[in-house]
C-alpha positions as CSV (number, residue, x, y, z in Angstrom):
1,X,0.0,-0.1,0.1
2,X,1.4,3.6,-1.0
3,X,1.7,6.0,1.4
4,X,-0.3,9.5,0.3
5,X,1.9,12.2,-0.5
6,X,2.1,15.2,2.5
7,X,-0.1,18.0,1.9
8,X,0.9,20.8,0.1
9,X,0.2,23.1,2.6
10,X,1.1,22.2,6.7
11,X,-2.3,22.9,8.7
12,X,-1.4,25.8,10.8
13,X,-0.5,28.0,7.3
14,X,-3.6,26.6,6.0
15,X,-5.5,27.9,9.1
16,X,-3.7,30.7,8.7
17,X,-4.9,31.5,5.0
18,X,-8.4,30.6,5.5
19,X,-9.0,32.8,8.3
20,X,-7.3,35.8,5.9
21,X,-9.9,34.8,3.2
22,X,-12.9,35.0,5.8
23,X,-11.9,38.0,7.6
24,X,-11.1,39.8,3.2
25,X,-15.0,38.2,2.4
26,X,-16.8,39.6,5.7
27,X,-14.8,43.1,5.3
28,X,-16.3,43.2,1.5
29,X,-20.2,41.8,2.5
30,X,-19.8,44.7,5.6
31,X,-19.7,47.2,2.6
32,X,-21.3,45.9,0.1
33,X,-24.8,48.2,0.5
34,X,-22.6,51.3,0.1
35,X,-21.2,50.0,-3.2
36,X,-22.8,50.9,-6.8
37,X,-24.6,47.9,-8.3
38,X,-23.2,49.1,-11.9
39,X,-20.0,51.2,-11.8
40,X,-19.3,52.6,-15.6
41,X,-15.8,52.5,-17.7
42,X,-14.0,54.7,-19.3
43,X,-13.3,54.4,-22.8
44,X,-9.8,53.5,-21.4
45,X,-10.4,50.9,-19.0
46,X,-12.7,49.5,-21.9
47,X,-9.8,49.1,-24.6
48,X,-7.4,47.9,-22.2
49,X,-10.1,45.4,-21.5
50,X,-10.7,44.3,-24.9
51,X,-6.5,44.3,-25.4
52,X,-6.6,41.3,-23.1
53,X,-6.4,38.0,-24.3
54,X,-9.5,35.9,-24.2
55,X,-9.9,32.9,-21.3
56,X,-10.7,30.8,-24.3
57,X,-10.7,30.8,-28.1
58,X,-13.2,32.1,-30.2
59,X,-15.9,29.7,-30.9
60,X,-18.5,29.5,-33.5
61,X,-22.1,30.4,-32.0
62,X,-24.3,27.1,-32.2
63,X,-27.4,27.7,-34.4
64,X,-31.1,28.3,-32.5
65,X,-32.0,25.2,-30.3
66,X,-35.8,26.3,-30.9
67,X,-36.2,25.9,-34.2
68,X,-34.8,22.0,-34.3
69,X,-36.9,21.6,-31.0
70,X,-39.5,19.1,-31.0
71,X,-43.2,20.6,-30.4
72,X,-43.2,19.1,-27.3
73,X,-40.7,21.6,-26.0
74,X,-40.8,24.5,-27.5
75,X,-41.8,27.4,-25.1
76,X,-44.9,29.6,-25.5
77,X,-42.9,32.6,-25.8
78,X,-40.8,31.1,-28.8
79,X,-43.7,30.6,-30.9
80,X,-45.7,33.5,-30.4
81,X,-46.2,35.4,-33.4
82,X,-46.9,39.8,-33.5
83,X,-49.9,39.8,-34.3
84,X,-51.1,36.8,-31.5
85,X,-49.2,38.9,-28.7
86,X,-50.9,42.4,-30.0
87,X,-54.8,41.3,-29.8
């Protein structure tokens, strides 16, 4: 039987890091009501983000699944036409 390798962090260091993490989360949550829900970006910030590499490679969008779905799987709002919704 093989002995498992020792943990990458000793228990005391893990405990210290975990406490620091909980403190950071608690501090963030304590002031979350005072923060804006949305903070607009400046054009420079937006441009900088657009220059960063993507987290994953680009992919081709998949075709809409509603068109190929069985009638029993279609949602009512997917089949409503402008004429019938104006009624």
